[in-house]
C-alpha positions as CSV (number, residue, x, y, z in Angstrom):
1,M,-66.8,70.0,-33.7
2,S,-69.3,67.6,-32.1
3,L,-68.8,63.9,-31.2
4,K,-71.0,61.2,-30.0
5,V,-70.4,57.6,-29.1
6,T,-73.5,55.5,-28.4
7,G,-74.3,51.9,-28.6
8,G,-70.8,51.1,-29.9
9,E,-71.0,53.4,-32.9
10,M,-68.9,56.5,-33.1
11,D,-70.3,59.6,-34.8
12,I,-67.8,62.4,-35.3
13,D,-68.5,65.8,-37.0
14,R,-65.2,67.5,-37.5
15,A,-64.6,71.2,-37.7
16,A,-63.8,72.6,-41.2
17,N,-60.1,73.1,-40.3
18,V,-59.6,69.6,-38.9
19,S,-58.3,66.8,-41.3
20,F,-58.9,63.9,-38.9
21,F,-60.1,63.2,-35.4
22,D,-59.3,60.4,-33.1
23,F,-59.5,59.6,-29.4
24,V,-56.2,59.5,-27.4
25,G,-55.7,57.0,-24.6
26,G,-58.7,54.8,-25.4
27,V,-62.2,55.3,-26.9
28,Q,-64.2,57.7,-24.8
29,L,-67.9,58.6,-24.3
30,L,-68.9,54.9,-24.8
31,Q,-72.3,54.3,-23.3
32,G,-73.2,51.1,-21.5
33,E,-72.2,49.5,-18.2
34,D,-71.1,46.3,-19.9
35,T,-68.3,48.0,-21.7
36,R,-67.4,50.1,-18.7
37,V,-66.9,47.1,-16.5
38,A,-65.7,44.5,-19.0
39,M,-62.9,46.4,-20.7
40,P,-61.1,47.4,-17.5
41,V,-61.4,43.8,-16.2
42,I,-60.0,42.4,-19.4
43,L,-57.1,44.8,-19.5
44,I,-56.2,44.3,-15.9
45,G,-56.2,40.5,-16.4
46,I,-53.9,40.9,-19.4
47,C,-51.6,43.3,-17.5
48,V,-51.3,41.0,-14.4
49,S,-50.7,37.8,-16.3
50,G,-48.3,39.5,-18.8
51,A,-46.3,41.3,-16.1
52,V,-45.8,38.1,-14.2
53,G,-44.8,36.2,-17.4
54,N,-42.3,38.9,-18.4
55,L,-40.8,39.0,-14.9
56,L,-40.2,35.3,-15.0
57,V,-38.5,35.6,-18.4
58,L,-36.3,38.4,-17.0
59,L,-35.4,36.3,-14.0
60,I,-34.5,33.3,-16.2
61,F,-32.3,35.5,-18.3
62,M,-30.6,37.0,-15.2
63,R,-29.9,33.5,-14.0
64,D,-28.4,32.6,-17.3
65,F,-26.2,35.7,-17.3
66,R,-25.0,35.0,-13.8
67,N,-24.2,31.4,-14.8
68,G,-22.2,32.5,-17.8
69,K,-24.8,31.3,-20.3
70,G,-25.7,34.6,-21.8
71,S,-25.7,35.4,-25.5
72,E,-26.3,38.4,-27.7
73,V,-29.8,37.3,-28.6
74,K,-30.7,36.8,-24.9
75,V,-29.7,40.4,-24.2
76,L,-32.1,41.6,-26.9
77,L,-34.9,39.3,-25.7
78,A,-34.5,40.6,-22.2
79,S,-34.9,44.1,-23.6
80,L,-38.0,42.9,-25.4
81,A,-39.4,41.5,-22.2
82,S,-38.6,44.8,-20.4
83,T,-40.4,46.7,-23.1
84,D,-43.5,44.4,-22.8
85,S,-43.5,45.0,-19.1
86,V,-43.5,48.8,-19.6
87,I,-46.4,48.6,-22.0
88,L,-48.4,46.4,-19.6
89,L,-47.7,48.4,-16.5
90,L,-47.7,52.0,-17.8
91,C,-49.7,52.0,-21.0
92,A,-52.6,49.6,-20.5
93,P,-53.7,51.1,-17.1
94,V,-54.3,54.4,-18.9
95,R,-56.8,52.6,-21.2
96,A,-58.4,50.8,-18.3
97,V,-59.0,54.0,-16.4
98,T,-60.4,55.7,-19.6
99,Y,-62.8,52.9,-20.4
100,Y,-64.0,52.8,-16.8
101,R,-64.5,56.6,-16.5
102,Q,-65.7,56.9,-20.1
103,T,-64.2,60.4,-20.2
104,W,-60.6,61.8,-19.8
105,T,-59.6,62.3,-16.2
106,L,-55.8,62.0,-16.3
107,G,-54.8,65.6,-17.2
108,S,-53.3,67.3,-20.1
109,F,-49.8,66.0,-19.7
110,L,-50.9,62.3,-20.0
111,C,-53.2,63.3,-22.8
112,S,-50.3,64.6,-24.8
113,T,-47.9,61.8,-24.0
114,A,-50.0,58.6,-23.6
115,D,-50.2,57.6,-27.3
116,W,-46.7,58.9,-28.1
117,F,-45.2,56.7,-25.3
118,Q,-47.2,53.6,-26.2
119,H,-46.2,54.0,-29.9
120,S,-42.6,54.4,-28.9
121,C,-42.6,51.1,-27.0
122,V,-44.5,49.3,-29.8
123,V,-42.0,50.6,-32.5
124,A,-39.1,49.6,-30.2
125,K,-40.4,46.1,-29.9
126,T,-40.5,45.7,-33.7
127,L,-37.0,47.1,-34.1
128,I,-35.6,45.0,-31.3
129,L,-36.9,41.8,-32.9
130,A,-35.4,43.0,-36.2
131,A,-32.0,43.5,-34.4
132,T,-32.0,39.9,-33.3
133,T,-31.2,38.9,-36.9
134,R,-27.8,40.5,-36.3
135,A,-27.2,38.8,-33.0
136,E,-25.1,35.7,-32.4
137,H,-27.3,32.9,-30.9
138,T,-24.4,30.9,-29.5
139,V,-23.7,30.9,-25.8
140,V,-20.2,32.1,-24.7
141,P,-19.1,30.5,-21.5
142,R,-18.0,32.8,-18.7
143,A,-14.7,31.0,-18.3
144,A,-13.7,32.1,-21.8
145,T,-14.6,35.7,-21.5
146,G,-14.4,36.5,-17.8
147,P,-17.4,38.3,-16.2
148,P,-20.5,38.3,-18.3
149,N,-20.9,41.3,-20.6
150,S,-22.7,42.4,-23.7
151,P,-21.1,43.3,-27.0
152,T,-20.7,47.0,-27.5
153,W,-22.8,47.0,-30.7
154,I,-25.9,45.8,-28.7
155,H,-25.7,48.9,-26.4
156,G,-25.4,51.2,-29.4
157,A,-28.2,49.3,-31.3
158,L,-30.6,49.6,-28.3
159,A,-29.8,53.3,-27.8
160,L,-30.4,53.9,-31.6
161,I,-33.6,51.9,-31.5
162,W,-35.1,53.9,-28.6
163,V,-34.0,57.2,-30.1
164,V,-35.7,56.3,-33.4
165,S,-38.7,54.9,-31.6
166,M,-39.3,58.0,-29.6
167,L,-38.8,60.4,-32.5
168,F,-41.0,58.6,-35.0
169,P,-44.3,59.1,-33.1
170,I,-43.8,62.7,-32.1
171,P,-46.9,63.8,-34.1
172,Q,-48.9,61.8,-31.5
173,M,-47.9,64.5,-29.1
174,L,-48.3,67.5,-31.4
175,F,-51.9,67.0,-32.2
176,A,-53.2,65.6,-28.8
177,S,-55.2,67.9,-26.6
178,V,-57.9,68.0,-23.9
179,V,-61.2,69.4,-25.1
180,Q,-64.7,69.9,-23.6
181,R,-67.7,68.3,-25.0
182,G,-70.7,69.5,-23.2
183,G,-70.1,68.6,-19.6
184,D,-67.5,65.9,-20.5
185,T,-63.7,66.2,-20.9
186,V,-62.2,64.1,-23.7
187,C,-58.6,63.7,-24.9
188,V,-58.5,63.8,-28.7
189,S,-56.0,64.1,-31.6
190,Q,-56.9,66.6,-34.2
191,M,-54.7,67.4,-37.2
192,P,-55.2,70.9,-38.7
193,A,-56.1,70.9,-42.4
194,C,-53.0,73.1,-43.2
195,A,-50.8,70.1,-42.2
196,S,-52.8,67.5,-44.0
197,D,-50.6,67.1,-47.1
198,F,-47.4,66.6,-45.3
199,M,-48.9,64.4,-42.5
200,S,-50.8,62.3,-45.1
201,L,-47.4,61.4,-46.6
202,F,-45.9,60.8,-43.1
203,Y,-48.7,58.5,-42.1
204,K,-48.0,56.3,-45.1
205,I,-44.3,56.2,-44.4
206,Y,-44.5,55.8,-40.6
207,P,-46.4,52.4,-40.5
208,T,-44.4,51.1,-43.4
209,A,-41.0,51.9,-41.9
210,A,-41.9,51.2,-38.2
211,F,-43.9,48.0,-38.7
212,A,-44.4,46.5,-42.2
213,V,-40.8,46.5,-43.4
214,P,-39.1,45.3,-40.1
215,I,-41.7,42.6,-39.5
216,T,-41.5,41.4,-43.2
217,F,-37.7,41.4,-43.0
218,T,-37.6,39.5,-39.7
219,L,-40.1,36.9,-40.7
220,G,-38.4,36.3,-44.0
221,Y,-35.0,36.1,-42.4
222,Y,-36.0,33.5,-39.8
223,T,-38.1,31.5,-42.1
224,K,-35.1,31.1,-44.5
225,T,-32.7,30.5,-41.6
226,L,-34.9,27.8,-40.0
227,H,-35.4,26.1,-43.4
228,S,-31.7,26.0,-43.9
229,A,-31.0,24.8,-40.4
230,V,-33.5,21.9,-40.7
231,N,-32.3,20.8,-44.1
232,H,-28.5,21.4,-43.9
233,A,-27.4,21.8,-40.3
234,P,-25.6,18.8,-38.7
235,S,-27.7,19.1,-35.6
236,P,-31.0,20.7,-36.6
237,Q,-32.7,20.1,-33.2
238,H,-30.1,22.2,-31.5
239,Q,-29.4,24.8,-34.1
240,S,-33.0,25.7,-35.0
241,K,-34.5,26.1,-31.5
242,V,-33.6,29.7,-31.1
243,T,-34.6,30.5,-34.7
244,L,-38.0,28.9,-34.1
245,V,-38.5,31.0,-31.0
246,L,-37.7,34.2,-32.8
247,L,-39.9,33.2,-35.8
248,C,-42.8,32.5,-33.5
249,L,-42.3,35.8,-31.6
250,S,-42.1,37.8,-34.9
251,G,-45.2,36.1,-36.3
252,A,-47.2,36.7,-33.2
253,L,-46.1,40.3,-33.0
254,G,-46.9,40.9,-36.7
255,L,-50.4,39.3,-36.5
256,M,-51.5,40.8,-33.2
257,L,-50.3,44.3,-34.0
258,L,-51.7,44.4,-37.5
259,P,-55.2,45.5,-36.4
260,E,-53.7,48.3,-34.3
261,W,-51.6,49.6,-37.1
262,G,-54.4,49.1,-39.6
263,T,-57.0,51.2,-37.7
264,F,-54.3,53.8,-36.9
265,T,-53.5,54.3,-40.6
266,W,-57.2,54.0,-41.6
267,I,-58.2,56.9,-39.4
268,R,-55.3,59.1,-40.3
269,L,-55.5,58.7,-44.0
270,G,-59.0,60.1,-43.9
271,Y,-61.0,57.0,-44.9
272,N,-64.4,56.1,-43.5
273,K,-64.3,55.6,-39.7
274,P,-63.5,52.1,-38.6
275,P,-66.1,50.4,-36.3
276,V,-65.5,51.1,-32.6
277,G,-65.5,47.4,-31.9
278,L,-62.6,47.0,-34.3
279,I,-60.7,49.8,-32.6
280,I,-61.2,48.3,-29.1
281,F,-60.3,44.8,-30.4
282,A,-57.1,46.1,-31.9
283,Q,-56.1,47.8,-28.6
284,V,-56.8,44.6,-26.6
285,L,-54.7,42.6,-29.1
286,L,-51.8,45.0,-28.6
287,Y,-51.6,44.3,-24.9
288,A,-52.3,40.6,-25.4
289,C,-49.3,40.5,-27.6
290,S,-47.1,41.7,-24.7
291,S,-48.5,38.9,-22.6
292,L,-48.1,36.2,-25.2
293,S,-44.4,36.9,-25.8
294,P,-43.2,35.4,-22.4
295,V,-45.5,32.4,-23.0
296,I,-43.7,31.6,-26.3
297,L,-40.3,32.1,-24.8
298,M,-40.8,29.9,-21.8
299,T,-42.8,27.2,-23.7
300,I,-40.3,26.6,-26.4
301,I,-37.0,27.4,-24.7
302,H,-37.4,26.1,-21.2
303,F,-39.5,22.9,-21.6
304,N,-37.5,19.8,-22.1
305,A,-38.1,17.4,-25.0
306,R,-41.1,15.9,-23.2
307,G,-44.8,16.7,-23.4
308,L,-46.9,18.8,-25.7
309,P,-44.3,21.6,-26.5
310,A,-41.7,19.1,-27.7
311,C,-44.3,17.4,-29.8
312,I,-45.3,20.6,-31.4
313,Y,-41.7,21.5,-32.0
314,S,-40.8,18.2,-33.5
315,T,-43.8,18.2,-35.8
316,Y,-42.9,21.7,-36.9
317,L,-39.4,20.6,-37.8
318,H,-40.7,17.6,-39.6
319,I,-43.0,19.8,-41.8
320,L,-40.2,22.2,-42.6
321,S,-37.8,19.4,-43.5
322,H,-40.2,18.4,-46.3
323,L,-40.6,21.9,-47.8
């Protein structure tokens, strides 16, 4: 096998017994100082801003829980913010280091687990948002229930979500390995041809079950719920706010993760290689999605009915009321 990445174009000659080839932990062997400097700077900027935003969201939810203003959906949104923080603080730095060094320098263990762990977190995000469709959005005062607590089903749902999310991407570990290319070390994922039939089926089911179905279900559910709240609820401004937040979160997640899932499936189903620029763009959007979530939460929930956020919110409700 030989591989070459120059001038933003990836040229890969696979061995006869390899069905597909992909870099793990970020595109490697890129030539050019612009990419080497720009990508780490962009990723670090996204990480810092996103981590701060998610921390603020978690602090706000902690304050609400202490004041007896918690709800089932807030527990799930706090879990979502925690997952976003993990992606930004543990997954994105691996890519930043890889783009800066242009080769793999983080050892065989991280080579085997980097993409598996990131995919586990991404799948968990999608499933957590889907689980919010089951959650009660109403606040239960502490005086009525004693100390703040979470319903038992949420703990079970989160445990199940993380088990499923960590099992689904296991092939990301099985086929990842460190290889030498001339004097360079690279981390790659290579699937042997003997497993191609089974894995071809798996890579059609995996993105569908882990991304397409949950996102479509969540968007459809909240669109229908928001439309009903605006047209039939006695107090639409109050009852539709949380639904609007969750619809925005679901829509942003679906749009921003679509390129990542698209390139992932594209490579593994054996089609022509996607452009390197598209792969890098998809990876940046993945981390930007984790930085955008706290912005959506804090903008729509915690701004009062004054200023631009309220105007956008009222306009959105007005449009929906005429659908």
